[in-house]
N, C-alpha and C positions, 0 to 999 in steps of 0.2 A: 606361436607366436611368442613372444614374451611379452606379460602381463604387468600393470601397473607395480609399483612398490610403494612403499612407504606409508603416508596418510594419503597422499593419491587411491593407492591400493585399497585401504580400509574404508575409506567413503565409498568408492566403488562397487565393493563386497557387499558394504551396508545396502548400498543402493538396489543390487541386483540380488541379493539374498533375502532383504525379509519380506515377508509375506502375510497376506492382510492377517492369518492368525495372528502373528507375531506380536501384531501394535496392540497395543491395551485400550478396552472400551472407551476409558476417557478422551482418549487421544483420537480415537474413529469419530468420538461425538462432534470434538470441537472439531475437526475437518471438514465433517458434514458442515458445522456453522460457518466456516470461515468460506465454504464451496458457496452458501446461499446467499451469504451477505457480499461476495464477489461477483456474484452473476447479479444482485439486485442494484449494484452499483453502477455494469456497465448498462443494463437496462432503463435504469434513470437518467442516463447520458445521452441516451441515443438522440436527441437534439439538440445538444452545444455541439457549436463549429466543430471541435475537436471531434465529436462523434461522428458527427457526418463525413468529415474527411477520411474518417479511418474508415468507413465502411465503404464509401467512394473508391478510396485507395487500393482496399481489398479487391476489388473488383478487376483495378488496372493491374496489379500484382498478380491476383491469380486465377480471372475472369470470373465466370458467375455458371450457377448452378454446379459448385464441386462437390466435394465431397465432407466438408466439416460448417456447421452452421456457424451464421455471424450473428450474435447475440440481442435480441432487441430489435432485429429486424427480418424481416421475409427474404433472405438473402443467402446464399450457399457459395463458397469459394473453395481453393485449395485450404487443405489443413495448414500451411504456412502463412496465408495469406490472410485465412480466418482465426489464427492466433494473433497475428499483428493488430487485426481490427478489436479482436475482443480484450488483448491488453490494454491497448489505449484507451475503451469504453471504459474498461474497470477503473481505470486512474483519473478519467478525466473530470470529473467535479471533486479529485483529491479527497472523496470520501471513503476508500479503501481501509482495510486493517493498517494498522502501523505495528514494526516489532521494536518495542521497547525505543519509541520516542526518534527512531533513525533513519528508518525506509520503510516503505512497503515490499511486500514479496510475494503475497496471492497472485497478484494482476499479473508479473512474469512469468508464474509456471502451471498457475491454473488453466489457462489459455491453451497451451500447447499440451498438456497431458489429456485434457478433452478434446482436441481437436486431433490429437493421435488415435485417441479410442474412439471416435467416430471413423476414423481412417481404416480401422480393421475391426470395429463392431467391439471393442473392448467391454469390460461386465463394470459394473458399479463397484464391486473388489476392488478391482485392478485400478481404477481412478480413484477410490480414497487409499489406496496403498501408494500410489505415485504420489500423490500429493502429500502425505505427511512424511513420506520419505524427502521428498525434495524441497518440501519447505526447510525439512530441518538441514539438509545440507547447505541449502544456498547462506542460509540464516547462520552458519559454522562459521564460513567464509568469511560472511560480513561481522563476527561479533568479534574474529580474531583480529580483526582489523582496528585501530585506535581512532576515539572518535573525541577527543577532547586533548589540550596539554595544559596541564595546571602553573599557574604563575601566583609565586608566594604573595601575599601580603595582607593586609585584615580589611577588608574580611581578604581570601583566596580569591582570585580572578583565574580565568580558563579562556583560551581560545579554542574555536573547532579545527580539531585538524582534519574532518572529512570535508572541509571546504578548499581541502589541495588533495583529494583521496579519490578513489574512484567509487563514490557513494553506492553505485547501482550498478557496476561490473561484471561485479560476481555474482551477477542473477542469473549469466548465462549457465551458470551449473547448475541450478534449478531449472532452467527450460530444457537442458540439454537431457537433464535426468529424467523428466518427467518424458519425455518423448519417449528416448529409450526405455524405460520402465513400460509406459503403454504400448511398445513394441516388442516387448518380449526380452530384449537385451540380456546377453550373455557380458561376462567381465571385461572381455577383449572389446567388444563393440563398445561397451559403457566408457572404457577409457579412453578409446578412439575420440567418444563423441563429447568427452568432458576437454581432450587437446585440441580438437577441433574449433570449441566456443570459447577455447580459453584464449588463442594466437587472434582471434575476431574480436572479443569484447570491446563494447564501447569507449571511447576514450572517458576522461575525467569532467564529466560534464557538469557535475555537482559545482566545482568551482566557477561556473559563467554565471552562476546566478550575482556574483559579486557585481558583476557587470551589467544588470540590468538595470540600466536607472532609468530609462524612460519608459519601458512600457515589460510586461513580462510573456515573453514568447510560448509557442506551443511546444517549444522542445522543453521547457520547464529543467528540473534537473538532471532530467533523462528523459529518453523518447524511449517508454514502456514497452513499448509492440517492440521497438529493435531489440530488447533484451530476451523478447521470447523468442523473436523471429532468430537471431542468431544461433542460441541453443538447442531451437528446432533446427533448423539449417543443418548446426552440426553432427546431430542425428541421424537423419537423413542420409547424410554423405557417411556417415559409418555403418548405415545399414546395408549401403552397397558398396562397403568393401575400403573406401578413405578412411587412410588413417592418421592419425594425431598424436603427438606427444603422452606418453604416458610417466611423467612425472609433474605433472603444471602445479600441483600444491605442496612441492618437494625440491630441495637443491636450491642452487643458485639463482634459475636461468625458467624459472616459472613464471605463475602468474603475479607473485608479490613484486619478483622485479619488473616485472610489465608494467605493473601501476606506481612503482617509484618508490614504493614503500613498503617494509617490512611488517605481517605481524607482530601485533604486541602483544598478544595472547594467543602462542600457535597451542598451547595444550587446547583451546575452546574447539580447536578444529574434532577433535576427537572424543573430548572429555564425556564420559555419560553417554555413548552414545549409545542409543535401545534403550537408555533407561532416562536419561533428560530431553523429551521431545520441545523442540521451538515453538511448536506451531501451539502449543499450550501458553505463551508469552505474547500472543497477537492481541493486541486492543481493538476495537472496536471505534470507529467515531458515530455517534449521533446525527452530528451536523454535517452538511456536504460542504465542507471547508476545512483550509491546513489545521493539522493538529495542534499547532501551538495553542489558539483561542479557544480549543474544547472546554476545557475547566473554567475560562472566563464566562462561555456561555451559560454552561449549566450553573453558574453563579448568577448570571441574568435574568435566566429563564425562571430561577426560582425567587428570584424579587418582583419579577412582574405578578407571577402568582400570588406571591405573599403580601406584597404592600400595594397591589393593586394601582399603582400609577401607567401612566399612557404615554407614547411618544412625546406627546405635546407638553406634558409635565415635566420632561426630563431638560435641565439645563446643560447639564455634563455628564459624561461617563468618562472615569478617570480609571484606564486600564492598565496597571502594574503588574511587569512579568520581566524574567530573564533577559539584560539588556540585549543577551548575544542573539535572544528568539527575537526580537523588533529589528535588529539592526539593519538585516536586509530587506526588508519588507516595509519600512514606514516611512519612505520618501517618494511616494508617487501621488500626485496631488487627488484628493477623490473625484474630482471633476473628468478628469483624466482615465479614470476605470469605466470601459467600455464592453469588456467582454469576462465570458465564465472564466478561463483562465485568469485573468487579472482580479477578477472575483475572489479564486480561492486563497490569495496571497493578498488580499485587503482585507484585514482583520476587523478594521470598524463597521463595513459592509456587512459583517453577518450579524453586529449588533443590532444594525439598524433594519435587517430583517427581520430579528427577531420583535424587536420595540413594535413593528407594524403589522406582527401577526402573520406575515408570509410564512406558510409552512415548511420547513427545512427539508426539501428535496430537489425536486428538479426545478420549482420555480422560483428558488433561489439565485439558478444559475438565466435566467431569462433574460435575455435584454430587456423587454421592457419592465421588468423590475430592477435590475441593474442602474438603467436610466430612468428612472423615478424621480422625480425631483423630491420628492419625501426623503425617499433613500437616501440620497445624498448629503441631504439638508441635516439628516440624523448621524448620518455618518463623520460628518464633521464636529458632532460634538464629542466623540470619542477621542481622547487624547491618549496616548501610548506613552507610558512610563518607564524606563527602565529603572528596575529596582535592584542596587549593587546589593542588598543584603539576601537576595535568591542566592547569590555566589555562596554563601556561607552555607545556607542550605543544600546547595547540590553537594559542596564538598563533605559532607557528613553522612550524604547517603552513599557515596564510591570512592571518598577519599582521595589522595594523591595517584591515581590510577586513570588515564585516557580511556574509559568504560563508558559504556550506553547508560543513559541516566532515565530513572524510570519518571523521576518526578518533573511535574511543567508546575511551579510554585507560581498562583497567581492570586492578585487581591484587586479586587472591584469596587470602586464607589462612586455611586450614582448621587449627582446633586438635582434635586428639583428646583423648579422654578418657584415654589412656595417656601424654600429654603432648608427643605428637610434632606437629611444626609443618609443616605444607607450603605451598607459596605457589608461584602464578604469574600472569604478565604478558602483557597483550597490549593491542595500540593498534589493529587491525582484527580482525573477525569473519570466521567464516566465512561464506562466500556473497557477501562484497567481493568488483568483479569487477575490481579494479586489480591484484592480486597472483596468480601464478599458486599458489600453497600457501593463497589465499583463496575463492578462487573456485570456486565448483561446478561441477565438470562435467555433460554431459548424465546422465552414470549418478546423479550426486547429487539432479539434478532429479527424475529417474523415481524415485528412490527414496523422497524424500519425498514426492510424488504418490501413491506406493503406502500408502507408511507412512498419508497424510491420507483414503484413500479406501477400503484392504482391508476394512472393516468393513461397506460399500455398495455395492461392485462387485464382482461376481466375476472370477476372475483373468482370462477370456475378454474379459471387458468392458473391463477396465481395460486390457489389450494393445491392445483394438481402437482405445479411443480414444486411448490413447501414439501408436500408430503414425498414427492420422486426423491429431495434432497435425504430427508429425513428419513429414508427406508431405501437409500440408496445400495446398501450391500444385497439387495433383493433384485436390482434391475440387472437383468441378464446383457444387455447393450446399453452403453451410454448414448446410442444415438435417441435413446426413448425419451431421454431427458433434456438434450439438446432440443429437440422438438418444440418443446413445451416454451423454452425461451424466446419463440420466433413471434413478433408480432409488428 
């Protein structure tokens, strides 16, 4: 049978040909950190509305007592249904990793990799190799696509091209590869999996954010479980002999034509393949809320610790950030915020939780805290302001190129009832991997995992799970790891 050609062939060959032993040690270690963080986010989300629905849906999709584990639940289902549920759980609190401030990847690709591994009794080495590769392949397709369009001026401005782009549809290449690698695919099967997943990729859901004027639904910017499910089903079909196109990242009639937009950086699809690993660009979130307010929360927590003011001492918090960052999320009245999903995109609510000393984790998403009059009252004190000066800073970073932006330039000003004013400024967030003072250490990753899961895992079980992940290459059957996620 004819095999893939061009870019598609290059990525397929990379997917099937790279062994665990070929992956640099630092990439292996970062992949383990990403696995632990993603599982922690999923377990921490088990009591959210979305998490509960995802677990129940898995039972409806694939029955109960199946071949794969649903993380954070004493439940099993088919590998496809478990992958769907775990992907939704991983993203439910919006606390999962971010790739250069524009997407999540691990939530779509780790669940199918692990579910497929449970299906066949795959090893820890295979899981690490699968995730490192598929995170890289998915990221390359995403980074190749345009993020912004710059508009000349003083200061320069830009619009987000991603709002008319498929910001998550390309995840299906990752979930298909994850499944295929765990099942030991050759190049022909992997190319078929690419092709099947591609033609079933989700539509442009990101653009729908502009229309969410009254509430924020569970569909968010994408249904993460759908991305996992589509890729995994494509791979399972390919495993049975179902065929797909082998040109889906090449020519005039592949993925980019289907999305309606051509890649701005096609060289990124294969640039430094096997040398630059995109998993090393993963940013982790200390706080279970959207990516944008993370630097502001860093500043605010620092002020609380240093200046010793209380929630009652605060008259106003002025939150200055990129105008485009808040333009889609600042129009919902605080009194209309009731659900975990709405909370994730209502930035003032995060500052309110911090001011009242509520631990960042599952408790931020509990209805009794979201609807607490004290929280709502403080959130109304937070005034979001679009700072046009930020455009220049962003332009200085990326120039006249529609490329992912690493900076989230943020200024926080706190005005107290006694007339004191405190201010702070950050351009990067804790969890960003590019600088020693922002990169989260292994201890930081473990602390976040513990904070998110301690209400559900015993200390002994959490310790066993952490040790299992950091020694994953020694595990002969990933079912051993999966069992430790049950609670």
